[in-house]
N, C-alpha and C positions, 0 to 999 in steps of 0.2 A: 407714781412718778409723772410729773407734769411736763408737757412739751413746751419749748419756747415758741414764740410766734414764727420764727424762721423754720423751726422743725415742723410746725403744723403746715406751713406752705408746701414743704416737700412731701409730707405724708399725703396731702390732698392731691398734689400733682401726680404722685406715684399711683394713687388709687385710680385717677382718671386715665392715666396711661395704660393701666392694667385693664380697665373697662373697655378701652379702645382696642388694645392689641389682641387680647384673647378672642373677642368676637370676630375681629378682622381676620385673625389667623384661622380660626375654625371655619369662618365663612369662605375663606380662600381655598381651604382644603376641600370643602363640600362642593364649591363651584368648579374647582379643578376636576373633581370626580365627575361632575355633571357634563362639563364640556368635553372631557376625554372618555366618557362612558362608552362601553362597547356598542350599545344600541345606536347612539348618536353617531359615533365614528364610522360604524359599519354602514349606516344609512347614508352618510355623506360620501363614503367611498363608492357606494353603488351609484349615486347621482353623478359623481365624477366620471365613472366608467361610461355612463349613458351620454354625458356631454362629450366625452372623447370620441364616442362612436359617431357623433354628429359632426364634430369639428375636424377630426383627423383625416388626412388625405390617404386614399387607398394605395396599395402596392400595385405598381405597373409592371415590373419585371422582377423575377427572382431566379437565382441560379445557385448551384452547389459548388463549393470549392473544398479541396482537402484541408483538413485542420492545419492552421498555421500559415496558410497561403493567403496572399493579398487578394482583394476583390478586383474585378475588371474595372476599367475606366468608367466613371459615372455611376458606379455602384458603391454601396457602403455596407459594412457588416450589419446583419440583422440580428439583434439580440433575441434569444429564446426566453424572454422574460427575465426575471431576476432571482438570485438567491437572496432571501430576505435578511439573512443574518440571524444571530442568536443573541439572547440576553444573558448577562451574568446569572449564574444559578448555583444551587447547592443540592447535592444528591446524597441521601443517606442509604447505605447498602441495606438490602433486604426489602426495599419498597419499590414501587413503580411510580413514585411521585418525585418530581423535581421542583424545588422551591425557586421561583423566579425572582430576579432582582435582589438577591441576598447573598451574603457570604456565610460560609460554614463556621459555626461556633462550636460544633461538637467534633471531637477528634476522629470519630469513626466515619464522618461525612466527607465528601469530596466536592471541592469547588470547581466550577467550569468557567473559564474566562470567556468573555463575549467574542464572537466572530463577526466581522463587519460584512454587510451585504454588498453584492456587486452584480452587474449583468452577467449572464452566462451565454455562451455562443456556440458550444460544441455539441454535436450529436453524432454518434457512431463514427467518430474520426472525421467528420465533415463540419463545415460552417456554411451559413446561408448569407448570400449577398443580395441586396435589393435596391431598387430605386422606386420613386413614388410618382404618382400622377400629380403634376405641379399645379395645374389649374382645374379645379373641380369644386362643385358645390351641390348641396341638396336643395330640392325645391318640390313643392306640392303642385306647382303649375304644370299645365299640360305641355308647355313648350319651354325651351331654354332661351337665354339671352343670345344676342348676336355673337357669332364666332364660337358658339358652343353647340354640342349635340347631346341628345338624350341617350343614356345607358340605363336600361330598365325603366322603371316608372318614375323615379325621383332623383337620379343622379345625372348631373350635367358635367361634361368634360370638354376641354378645349378640342375643337374640331380637328386639330392637327395631331391629337393623341388617340391611342387605342382606348377602348373601354378597358377598365382594370381587370385583373385576374379574378375570376369568380370561384375557382376550385384548384386545390393542390392535391396531388397524390404522391406518396412515397412508397417505393418498393425496395425490399432488401433481398439479397441472395445469400447463399450459403457462406460466402466469404465476408459477410457483413458490409458489402458495398451497397450504396444507396443510389437509386434512380429517381429523379424528380420529374414529374410531368405537370403541366399547367393547362387550364382551360379558360377561355374567355367566351362568355355568353352575353351578347349585347342586350338580350331580353331579360336577363336575370336581375333580380333585385338584391342579390348577395354580392359582396366584394370583400376582399381580405385586407384587414388593417394592420395586423401584426402576428407574430408567433409568440407562444407562451408555453410554460411548463406547468404541470399540475399533478399533485399527488393523487394517484389512484382514480383517475377519471376526469370528467369535465370540471373546469375551474369554477370557482365562485365568481359571481358578478360583484366585483369589489376586490381590492387587493390587500385586505388586512386579515383575511381568513382563508383557509384551504380545507380540504377534506380530512376526515379522521383516518387514522392508521387501521388497516384491516387486520383483525385477529390480534391486536395489541392494545393494551390499556396504558402504555407508557405515554407520559405527557412530556414531549421534548420541548426544549426552550427556544423554538423558532419564533422570530418576531411575527411572521405570518402564522397566526394561531391555527393549530390543527383542531378544528371543531366543525360541526356540520354547517354547511352553507345556509345563510339566510335566504339567498336567491342564487341558484345555479345558473351558469351561462349556457343555456340550452342551445343557443345559436352557434356556439363554438363547435369545431369538428376535430376529432382525434386523428392524428396522422400516423403515429407510431408510439411504441412503449419501450422503455428500458428498465431493468432493475434499478432501484434507487441508488444502491452503492456504486454501480457502474456509471450512472449519470454524474455523480459527484467526482468520481475518479477522472472522467474525461474533462471535467472543468476545474481540476486542481483544487478541490475542496475536501476530498475524503480524508487526507491526513490531518486536517484541522478538526473535522467533524468527529472522527473516531475518538477524540479526547473527551467527547461529551458522553457521560454515563448513559447506558442503554441504547446508544445510537446503533452500534454494530449489530446487536441482537435484534433490534426492532426494524432495521432497514432491509434485512435479507428477504423478507416476504412482501415488500412493498414495491410498487412500480411508479415511475414518473412518465406521464403522458405528454407527448409533444402535440400541441393543439394550434389550430389556426383561429385567431380571433376575428370574427366577422362583425360587420355592422349589425346593429339591432334590427331584427326583422319585424316589420309591421304586419299586422294580422291580415290585411288585404289592402288593395288600392283604395277601396272606399273609406278606409280608416283615415286616409290623408285629408279627407274633406271635413273631418271632425276638428273643432276649433283647437283643442290643446295638442292634438297630434301634429297639425300643421305648424303650430308654434315651435315645436321641437326641431323642426327643420329650418327655422329662421336663424341665421347666424348671429344676429344681434341679440335675440332672446337667449340663445345658447351661451353667448359670451357673458351676458349679464347674469345668467344663472350661475355660471362658473365663478364669476367674481363674488357673488353673494355667498357662495359656499366657502370660498377662501377667506372671506372676512371673519367667519366664525372662528377660525384658528388664529388669524393675524391680530385682531384688535382687542377682544374682550379681556383676555388674560393679562395682556400688557398693561391695560389701564388699572387693573386690580393690583398688579405688582407695583405700579407707581404709588398707589395709596399706601401700601405697606411700607414703601421707602419713606414717605412723609412721616408716618408714625415712628419709624426707626430714627429719623433725624431729630424728631421732637424728643425722643428718649435720650439721645446723645446730648442734646442741648441742656436738658435738665440735669444730666449728670455733670456736665461741664460747669453750669452756673453755680453749683454748690461750692466750687473752688475759686470763683471769681472774687477778686478783692477790689480791683480798680473800678471806679465808677464808669469810665469810658468803655471798658469791656462789657459791663453789664448793659449799657445802652446799645452796644452792638448786638448783644444777645436779643434784646427786645425787637430791634429792627429786623434781624434775620428771622426771628420767630414770626413777625408780621408778614414777612416775605413768603414764608412757608404757607401761611394761611391763604394768601392771595393765590399762590400756585395750586394749593389743594382745592380751592374753590373753582379755579379754572379747570382743574382735572375733573371735578364733579360735573361741571357744565358740559365740557367736551365729551366726557365719558358717557353721560346720559344721552347726549345728542347723537354720538356715534352709535350707541346701543339702539336708540329708537330708529335711526335711519337704516342700520344694518338689519335689524329684525324686520322692518317693513319691507326692505328690498328682498331679503331672504324669503319671506312668506309670500310676497307677490309672485316670485318665480317658482316657489315650491307648489303654488296652486296649479301651475302648468303641469308639473309632474303628477300631482294628485289627480287632476282632471284627466290626464292621459291614461292613468290606471283605470279610472271609472269608465272611460270610453273604450276600454279593452283595445288599446292601440297596438299592442304587441302580441306576437305569437307565443311568447313566453308567459304562460298563465300565472306562474309564481311571481313574475315581475309585476304584472298587472295588479295582482292581489296585494303585493307589498306597497306599491304606489298608492293604491286606493284606501287601504286599511291600516297598514303598519306605519307608513311614513308620517301621517298626521300625528299619531301618538308619539312617535319618536322625536319629532321636532318640537312637540309641546314642551319638552324638557327645557328648550331655550327660553320659553316664557317664564318658567320658574327661575331659571338662571338670571333673567333680566330683572325680575322683581327683587331677588336677593342682592344682585349687583348694585342696584340703585339704593337699596336700604343700607347696605354696608358703606357705600360712599358717603351718604348723608351722615351716618353715624360717625364716620371717620373725620369729616370736616367739623362736625359739632364738637367732638372731643378736643380737636386741635384748637378750636376757637376758645373753648373754656380754658385750655392751658395758656393761651395767649393772654386772656383776661387775668388769670392768676399771676402771670409774669408781670403784667403792668402794675397790678395791685402790690405785689411784692416789691417792685422797684420804687413805687411811691412811698411805701412805709419805710423802706431802707433809706431813701433820700432824706426823709424827715429826721432820721436819727443818725445820719451819716457821721456827723461830727463826734458822736458818742460811741461809735462802733469800735470793734476790736482793731480794725485796720488803722483808725485815727490814733488810738492810744499807742499802738505798736510803733508808729513812725513819729509821733509828736510828743508823747509824754514819757519822760525817763522813768516814771514810776508806773510803768505799764502793768506790772503784775498786781499792783494795789487797786487798779481800776478795771480789771477784766469784767466784761459784761457777763452777767449771770442769766 
């Protein structure tokens, strides 16, 4: 069976669309896995926590109030970290495995609806209220700017303010009452940034993972994954502990969480630790003279590093989505053109297809440009972190090791992502250009035989059925 010329055009167009769409789709899936890979995301999360340690203002005053009571004037409620939330999941009885991000298709299995995350505020029927040092900055210089005074070796605060709190102690009595005491040591290099909660001990440095459950192999569907920390926050200090179920009861979460299979049985033997999050501790004062250590204290370097990290999530995937949209529009147009009869409509098709090629080319140019600038910016600031690890800037040896050895391997995934990104964008524009060329050729051939087409005979010749084009 032979195809007409018109049918051959559409077969070729369909083949090109297939060659464009399938690699683009596969590439998008692979690149999405790259950019959202656990190694990369956990690495970026650790960097964000480091940047926050440099840029966040320390706590100046903190008080306890009974749960449900408002804070004193000039104070605000201090969150004890967040409940991360849960993902939709499916649990099959008789196992200790919960399948994440899926619905149950087997009758004997149970689905669990997602629970949204939120900040938590309550601890032993109390809440914390705090205010912050409003004017403070870090420096590696021996002296502060005018109107500021030194607290410890590298914190400068407004001379009208006290040095920030350096230590918090909680005491409980037999009636579960809490007593809070604070200390301020003007010579100390530690200061408190926030409070947090952590499963079974010190938190991870980075907010996408937490510790594993002790004595349980259950994999609960928390969005903050329960796996061993890549880097533990050894600078944090544990203030108090509560049984996990009691902590969630106090924060109005237990009734929702008990609907998750295995939660009630696995939470009974676990504890939640209340911890103070401190600034990252430098190994000693001499470390501040090292080039990369001092750069971490520079506000502009910290800000630029933060922005370069954010770009990873903000830009790249969006550009690839636009490329897929262009392919989808091209597919839609070639479906529509098959039913076009009027010459004017067909001309509009050619014009709109040309417009898509222009936009797709601009997307390629801007996409590659943004990619090059973002990668360059990212790596220029990543070098500061890598150098800080090599210079052993921090007391946390695991952090130094991560920065010096693991981080370069982790971010090298971005270079793979960059090359794939550029390759698929070029392929995308190439295929759309070929489609445009086929469309123009199809239009020229159709124009030359327009007077003999089915449309002409249908509207001009009363003997249409005798002249149907074969």
